C-alpha positions in Angstrom: 92.5 105.3 91.6 93.2 102.0 90.1 90.9 99.0 91.0 92.9 96.1 90.9 92.4 92.4 90.7 93.4 90.8 94.3 93.6 87.0 94.3 96.0 84.7 96.1 99.6 83.8 94.8 101.2 80.7 94.1 104.6 79.9 93.3 104.1 80.9 89.5 104.3 84.5 91.1 107.9 84.0 92.5 109.6 86.1 90.4 107.4 88.9 89.9 106.6 88.9 93.8 111.0 89.7 93.9 110.9 92.0 91.3 108.3 94.4 93.7 110.2 93.8 97.0 113.0 94.7 94.9 111.9 98.2 94.0 110.0 98.9 96.7 112.4 97.9 99.8 115.3 99.7 101.0 116.6 96.0 102.3 114.5 93.6 100.7 113.7 90.2 102.1 115.8 87.3 100.6 115.0 85.2 97.5 114.9 82.1 99.3 112.5 83.2 102.3 110.0 83.9 99.3 110.7 80.7 97.5 110.1 78.7 100.7 107.0 80.1 101.6 105.7 80.2 98.0 107.2 76.4 97.1 105.5 74.9 100.6 102.9 76.2 101.2 102.5 76.3 104.6 98.5 76.5 105.5 98.7 79.9 107.6 100.6 82.2 105.5 99.0 83.7 102.9 100.1 85.6 99.9 98.1 87.9 97.9 98.5 90.3 94.7 97.5 92.8 93.0 96.8 93.0 89.3 96.2 95.5 87.0 95.7 94.6 83.3 97.4 91.6 84.6 100.1 92.4 85.6 100.9 92.1 88.8 101.9 95.2 91.1 101.8 94.9 94.3 101.6 92.2 97.2 100.9 91.7 100.7 101.8 88.6 103.1 100.3 88.2 106.1 99.7 84.7 108.2 97.8 83.4 111.5 98.6 83.9 114.6 96.6 82.6 117.5 93.4 85.4 117.3 95.6 87.7 115.4 96.4 88.1 111.9 100.0 89.2 110.8 101.3 91.4 108.2 104.8 90.3 107.0 105.1 92.5 104.0 103.3 95.1 101.8 104.8 95.9 99.3 103.7 98.1 95.5 105.7 98.8 92.9 106.6 102.8 92.8 104.5 103.4 90.0 101.6 102.2 91.3 102.3 104.0 94.5 98.9 106.5 94.9 96.5 104.8 93.6 95.0 103.0 97.1 96.6 99.4 95.6 97.9 99.1 99.3 94.5 100.4 101.0 93.2 98.0 98.6 95.5 94.6 99.7 95.3 95.7 103.3 91.6 95.8 102.9 91.9 92.3 101.2 94.0 91.0 104.3 91.6 92.0 107.0 89.1 90.3 105.3 91.5 86.8 105.3 92.2 87.7 109.0 87.8 87.5 109.7 87.8 84.0 107.7 89.9 83.1 110.1 88.1 84.7 113.3 91.7 86.8 113.9 89.9 89.5 116.0 93.1 91.9 115.7 95.7 92.7 112.9 99.1 93.5 113.6 102.4 95.0 112.0 106.0 96.5 112.5 106.6 99.3 110.5 109.6 101.8 110.0 109.6 104.8 112.4 110.9 106.9 109.1 107.7 105.4 107.1 105.4 108.1 107.0 103.4 107.3 104.1 102.8 103.6 105.7 101.8 104.8 109.0 99.5 107.4 107.5 97.9 104.6 105.5 97.8 101.9 108.1 96.3 104.8 110.5 93.7 105.4 108.2 92.6 101.6 109.1 92.4 102.5 112.6 96.0 101.0 113.3 97.4 102.4 116.9 101.4 102.1 117.7 101.7 100.0 121.1 105.8 100.6 121.1 108.7 101.1 119.8 110.7 98.3 118.6 114.3 99.7 119.3 116.8 98.8 116.2 114.1 96.2 114.9 116.0 96.0 111.3 118.7 95.1 110.1 120.1 98.6 109.0 119.6 99.5 112.9 116.3 101.4 112.4 113.8 101.3 114.9 110.1 100.1 113.8 106.9 101.0 115.2 104.8 97.9 116.9 100.8 98.6 115.4 97.9 96.8 115.7 94.4 97.3 114.4 90.7 95.5 115.6 89.2 93.7 112.9 87.1 94.0 111.1 89.2 97.5 110.6 87.6 99.9 112.5 85.0 102.1 110.0 86.4 100.9 106.6 83.7 98.7 104.6 84.6 97.3 101.3 82.3 99.7 99.4 83.7 102.8 101.1 87.6 101.8 100.7 87.0 101.0 97.2 85.5 104.8 96.1 88.3 106.5 98.2 
């Protein structure tokens, strides 16, 4: 496990975030989505970055939707996967949700993304339903949810795991 530093991202992180996005996803979000979010700093959208020795190696994007926290994106550079970086980002986004008085977390994930589904299930996420042809390429997604705080997960346990 790599113990990374988690911090909020800003406009200066834009190019690093987009580089990670392109490496991590088959169909990356457009650059201008990140640019707009980071430039205009919506009070309901949060970008968290994971840094290892000063290098941004992963990020998560979430937003408040009433009493729910919506995880919109989670990406880790391939060489940093399997080192609990995504777990640390997920835990940090959950903490943001708790600070915002959110009671649950929602996200969509490709039905074929077994590693991500396994990670989310470890944090107590359950599949609510299939979203047919959710992605641009026609692939289905699972809509998943978990209560906050994440069931059975404490900060000290997830870091040691």
